[in-house]
C-alpha positions, -999 to +999 in steps of 0.1 A: -311+110+603-347+110+613-352+100+650-372+069+660-398+092+677-406+106+643-410+071+629-445+058+621-448+022+630-475-005+620-474-041+632-485-073+616-521-070+627-521-034+613-527-019+648-509+014+652-484+024+677-496+058+688-473+082+672-482+116+657-506+115+628-504+078+621-536+066+636-559+088+617-542+080+583-543+043+589-578+043+602-590+059+570-574+033+548-578+002+571-605-014+551-603+004+518-569-006+505-553-039+497-522-047+517-495-066+500-467-084+520-433-080+502-407-105+511-373-116+500-373-146+478-350-166+455-352-169+418-363-205+420-393-195+441-385-220+469-404-202+498-395-226+526-380-203+553-382-169+569-406-143+556-411-163+524-427-192+543-447-167+562-459-152+528-470-186+516-488-194+549-505-160+555-506-141+522-511-167+495-476-165+479-471-194+454-441-218+454-422-216+422-428-179+417-395-161+424-405-126+415-437-105+414-471-107+430-491-138+438-520-138+463-515-108+486-477-112+484-449-098+463-417-118+459-385-097+457-354-118+447-324-116+470-310-150+463-305-171+431-314-203+450-320-207+488-290-195+507-270-181+476-273-143+476-275-123+444-250-097+438-261-064+457-265-046+424-288-073+411-309-070+442-310-033+437-323-039+402-351-061+415-359-034+443-362-008+416-385-030+397-406-035+428-406+004+435-419+009+399-446-017+405-456+000+438-457+034+420-478+019+392-503+005+419-512+035+441-543+019+455-523-009+472-503-006+502-470-026+502-455-039+535-418-043+527-400-066+550-363-065+557-356-083+523-322-098+520-313-094+557-321-129+567-312-159+546-294-138+520-272-123+547-271-086+536-267-059+563-296-036+571-278-006+558-271-022+524-308-027+519-320+005+535-297+025+511-319+012+483-351+028+498-344+065+493-371+070+467-401+049+480-436+058+470-461+068+498-478+034+495-447+015+506-444+008+543-410-006+556-403-030+584-392-011+615-358-026+617-350-009+584-360+024+599-331+030+622-310+059+608-332+061+577-335+096+564-366+096+541-388+072+561-423+068+551-442+044+574-428+013+591-444-018+606-430-041+632-419-077+625-443-102+608 
């Protein structure tokens, strides 16, 4: 597993924790790339709690949209309705759909929160195991980074 000292971390204001090679890369892209906040949602698109509420307030996510991009946010379903988690294999399918979307949009940077680890109740390792083949433009929340082998770039909590 990669050590935390090798991890690259970015916080919600996109300021960089000084770790090797991170500052330069982020400085070059700070104003030239669109950053998309990726949050765990429910299929009903009720974004009233957790990262979903933050996505509505800060990134323009729209109520009623349970999957995909609205504003500067991407809803990734982890529940069918608020508080009722989807089966893990269904969440994995939604994660793969998101990864394809991120791959198809290389000029955007995606800030992937610990989707499913709040209201849906999944464990960090259950979600982290889905993140093995992330494209370079997906940045993961630092709490997903612990013990993660193929880490790209992480950011602190929102």
